N, C-alpha and C positions, 0 to 999 in steps of 0.2 A: 461209422465211418472209419474211426483210432481202433475196432477192430478188426478189420475187413484188413488193415497196414498190419496189422501185428500180425496179423491171421500168414501173411504174403513174407511180410520176411522173418517167421520163424520158419518155412517152409523153407527160405531160403534158406538160410544157415544146416537146415536140417541139412540139405540138397549139397550144402559146401561140404558139409562131416564125411557124409557118402565116399564123394569125390575125393575126398582126402582128408581120408582119418586122422589124428592123433594120441601121436603114442599115450600110451597109459589109460587112457577111457571111450569106452563107444557111449552112443545114445540113437537111440528110438524114442516115439514114439508110441506111451503107454497104450491110449486107444486110436489109430490109425481114422478116426472117424473128430479125433478134439489136439487137435494143430499146440493147444495151451499149457498140453501137461507132457512132458518127457521121461522115462527110463534110462538112466545114468546106470553105464556100470566104471568103478572108478578102480583100477589097482595100483594096489599101497607101493608109495614110491619107493622105490628100489632106495640102497643104507638108510633105509630109517626104517624105526617099529612097527608101520605098515604094511611092508614090506612084502608079498605076496600074497596078500590077502584082495579080496575082490568081492570089495561094498557097492551096494544098490542106493540108487533115492532117486527121488521123484523131486523133479523140478518142476513148479506150476507158476506158469507165465501170464500179468496179470492181462485182463481187455487192454489195457495204453498201454502193453511196451512198447516201448521199449522203455517209455517216459520214465518207466515205474520196474525196478527188479522185481526178477523171481523168485521163489521162495524155495528155499532145495532143501530135503528131508534126507537125510537116509535111513532107507528100510533095514538092514541089515546096524549093524552090533554094532560105533562103533564106541569105543571113548576116549576124548580129547577136548582140553579145557576149554575148546571152540563149537564144541558141538551140545546144543542143548540133551539134555536125558532123554528127549524125544524123538530128539536126532536130527531138532534143526539147523543148522549150521548156522553160523553164528562170524562173516568177515563182514571187513569195512564196506566192499565192494558189493555186498547186499542189499546195505539199509538204506533209504528214502536219500531222495539228493537233498542235499543243498547243508545246510548248518548244525550239529549236531544238537541240542535241547542240555547233554550230559556234559560238551564242551570234552571230549575225546578225541574225535575222530578232526581231522579238517574238511571243509566239503568236497576238496579235490582227489581222496582216498575214498569218498563214498561213491552213491551209486550215479553210473552216467551213461547215458543211451550211446553211447560209444563203445559198452562193451558189449560181448558177445557168449551164444553159450559156452564157445570156443575160447571165451578169456575167463567166466565164472569157476569151468571147471579148471582149469589152469591153476586159479586164485588157490583153489580146496584143495589141488591138490599140495600147491606150497605151504597148507595155512597146514598140512596131514607131515608136511616134512622139517615144520619147526613151530612148536605151540605159542600164538599170545598168551599170556595167564594174564598178563596186566586188567585187563576188563575180561575176564573169563564166563562163557557163557554155562558152563560145566564146574563150580567152583567144587564137590571134590577133587576131579581130575585135577582144576588148576594145583589144589592145596598135596595132592599128592603126586604131582609134577614138579613142582618146588621143591618139597621135603621127604621124597621114598622113591624117587627115580627108579628101584629095581622093583615095587611091588608096582608101579606106574606098567612099567617096559613085564610084567609077567599079566597083568591085566588086556595091552591091547595084546598082547600076544592071543588071550584065549579070543581073542574078538576075529584074528589074524584067523586063525585054525576056525573058530565058530566059520567066517563067508567061506571057507574055502571047501566042507561042510555042507554049505550050500548048493555048491554048483553041478 
């Protein structure tokens, strides 16, 4: 039952995004027969180090969506404090609902069923604009962001160039 409700909701969100595209990203299904796995393309936000980049990600939804959050993993290289080296995105709204066992986040900052694909991707675009180095997923990127902005900028520039070459 939950999987069919999740499937219907995801189909509706995809239809809405096709009807009213949002600036900065596009989304579609990885496989037309599986509404639980989406391919997302995110344009590097203007006036950020990521500007001009075209970053691809896979968004995988659980069978009980929207009660649980999807996972998002960049398939294009992204050097960022809040992106694990394997590409997995680490932002509060993608963390399970409820209290944070580590005490870093308020329950209100974590996943809520009101989030949509659009709100998730907009949060990722915002993350690219302003990294949070307080509780990093990529410790090396966070350290470089804090201690060596110029080296960080160069590394991000390489990622942006690589993403453009993949087009």
